[in-house]
C-alpha positions, 0 to 999 in steps of 0.5 A: 886657314883654308879656302873661304874660311876655317872649320875652327879658329884659335882665338887667343885668350879664348881657345879653339872655337868650332862646331861639335858633332851635333853642329853646335858652337863650342869652345875647347882648350887648345892643345899645346901644338895648336898654341904653337902652330895655329894661326892667331885670331883675337876678338875685337868686340863683345860676344854675340848671340847666334842666329838660328838655322832657318833665319840664316838660310832665309837671309842667305837666300835673300842675299843671293836672290836672282835680282839685278845688282848695281855696278860700282859707280862714282867712281867705278872700281875696276874689276881687278881690285876684287881679286887683288883683294882676295890675293891680299886676304890670302897673304894676310891669312897665310899660316907660314908654318903650316908646311913646316910642322916637322922642320926646325923652326924657331919660336920667333918664326912660329909666332911670326908665321902664324900672325897676319902680315902684309909682306907677301909670304903667299908669294915668297914662302920661306924663300929660295933656300927653304927645302919646301919652298924652293920649288917656287923659284927659278934655277937662279935661286933669286927669280920666281918660277913661271909656267907655260900655257897649253896650246889649244885650237879654239878659236884660231891658230894664234892660240895653238901655241905654248906661251911661257910666263903666262900661267903659274908654275905647275908640278907637271909630274905625278900619279894623278891629274891633280898632282900634275896641275898643282901650282908651285906657289906657297898658297894654293888658294891663289889658284882657286879662280883664274882671276886671282891666279893671274893676279899672283902671276902678275906679282911673280913678274913684278918681282922678277922685273925688280930683280932684273933692274937691280945691279947687285952681286950675290944671290942672297943680297939680290933676293933680299933687296928685291923682296924688300922693294917689292913688299914696300911698293905693295904696301904703298899701293894697298894704302894709297890705291886699294883701300881708298877704293873700298873704304871711306877715304877719310877713315883711311887717312885718319888711321894711317895719319893718326894711328889706331883707336880700337885695335891693338892700341897698346902695341908699338913698332919695335916691341916685337909683339906680333899682330893677331887677326880679329875674327870681326875682320876675318869673318865679317868686315873683309868678306865684303869682297864677295859682294864685288864679284861679277857673274861674268867678265869680258876676259880677253879677245876670245871670251867677251860679249862680241868674241867667238866665245862667250863671256867668262862666267864665274864658273869658268874662272873656277874651271880654269885653275888647278885648285878648283877646276880641271882646265876643261871648258863645258865642265859642270859642278859634279865634274869639277868636284872630282880633282882628277877630271879633265885632260889638260894640265896647264892653263890653255893659251886662250884663257890668258888674262887681258889686264886692260879689261881688269884695270883702268890704264887711263889712270896712268895716261895710257889711252893705248891700253884701253880695250875696244868698247865693241868687245865689251870694254873693261869690267867694273866691280859690283857695288859693295852692298847686300847682294851677291851674284847668283853663281855664289849660291852654288860654289864648286867644292874645291873653293872650300876644300870640299872635293871628294865629300858629300854635303847639302846644296845650302853649304855651297851658298857663300852667304850661308857659309859666311853667316854660319861661320859667324855663328860658330865664333859667336860674332858680335852683331852690327849694333854691338860693334857700332856701340863698341866703336862709338858710332850711331847704329843703322836704324831698323828701317835702314837695315830692313829697306837698304838702298836697292840691295837684298830684300828681306820681305821673304823672311818671316816677321819674326826673322825680320825683327831678329835681323833688324835688332841683332843684325849679323855683322857681315850683313850689317857692314854690307848694308852700311856700305850700300847706304854709303855709295858702296864704301865701307863706313864707320863700322866696316871701314874702321875695322878694315883700315885698323887691321891693315895698319896693324898688319903692315906695322907688324910685318918684317918690312913695313912702311908704317914703321918707316914713314919716310920711305917713298916708291921708286917705280911709279911716276913720282915719289908719292905715287904707286898704284896697281896699274903702275905695278902692272906696267912695271911688271909687264914692261909697259908693253901691250903685247904682254899685258894683253898677249892675245891682242884684239 
């Protein structure tokens, strides 16, 4: 599972779903090594009918049209949750056996390693003793490694310094710039844009702070206890803070209080049955985060509406990474598509995140951590709806593993990529999934008109009828949220909540299997939010959460 999606899916009980040489969806029997090694998907609902190419192009262009998209509201969602959601996706979809194809891996490890789990394997890999992943760790064999930024001259002498601990760790050596910039983390997708890279760094610092707080002897014991605590707090934060911001809270409460009603209902804790990931979740329901992305961000004191630099555009967030960019401002797509362009190998100091602009620290009674309104203040997500910001119609090739190849411009359009992938796996329509879940489907008028979302009047009459009656599931779920104040509803919300529940239940460390557990690092035993995680990780200090100051 790479970048914004897979070129093929191994679906348990069906085989390998992919495109043939003529671009047509096809299914083949998996090779033995694929059955053993590939990430395990499943199908929750029925098989759907494919949408034709011209309709997919027209719908994708409508979704990414240059029209104003509302911000999230009532309440607004701080923009950091967009990229926390991406970090979570990479954690859940990481194939932890991918890098160990020739290693001595047990069958149990293989099954677990290619199953969705919310246990931060994208942060830890296979641990500090693994020959492949130990490069992600500090010399003590317990803490995670951090990187150092590169001095730069813009806009002043304050950024003309190296700052340790504010970039991901990077290789630093190698024959090419791409080799030197390579992040030393288990999942390179977490270095495909700067916001998710800085989120990963925050989790590194959270782990290291937990290690520092534990008074335990023995490396192995210290690491094991620290990791378990970090994972439990992470899961608690996802259930109580992240999910209720994007899913109707009543659905979240129902699933985590009463259990799953549709997905893997025969599986029970302790039976050793590893989860699968429904393609309806991977290809549609959890891709709602794409709608939350802003076109630009108030990033720090340098890059904001009133600062010496401009706002941090989405393209710049891709630029200042090792996986998608080259750390060099002013680069355009042709340069970014070349992994060896640019002259800097680590994040320039002036691009360190100001976390006060990504999260709302008034939630944790820290009004001193509010960014100045005169410099744009904080950022909120775009509303979850049927619109994507315009930059997402021209993705850098590094975001989908396309560096060094040629392809039509439409393949850079994220909406088109999502719709085309759904065709490849013959995803159910929104109406089919509503029937499967036992809920009333959206009406034709609701699908065609929406609520200040994508306008479908640019589609032909025939295309409108097709979209209204056999609505692509991803678009259906976005329209459903658009009509529900930006919250995932009966179809999208149910799929997301149940998959999260199963992924936590099936993790090696699980608060679902141990419901009596309570957090230790929040303000009380029932509260641990993302802002609490950041406060703990950065020692509650403004000069660490925002090292460039105001």
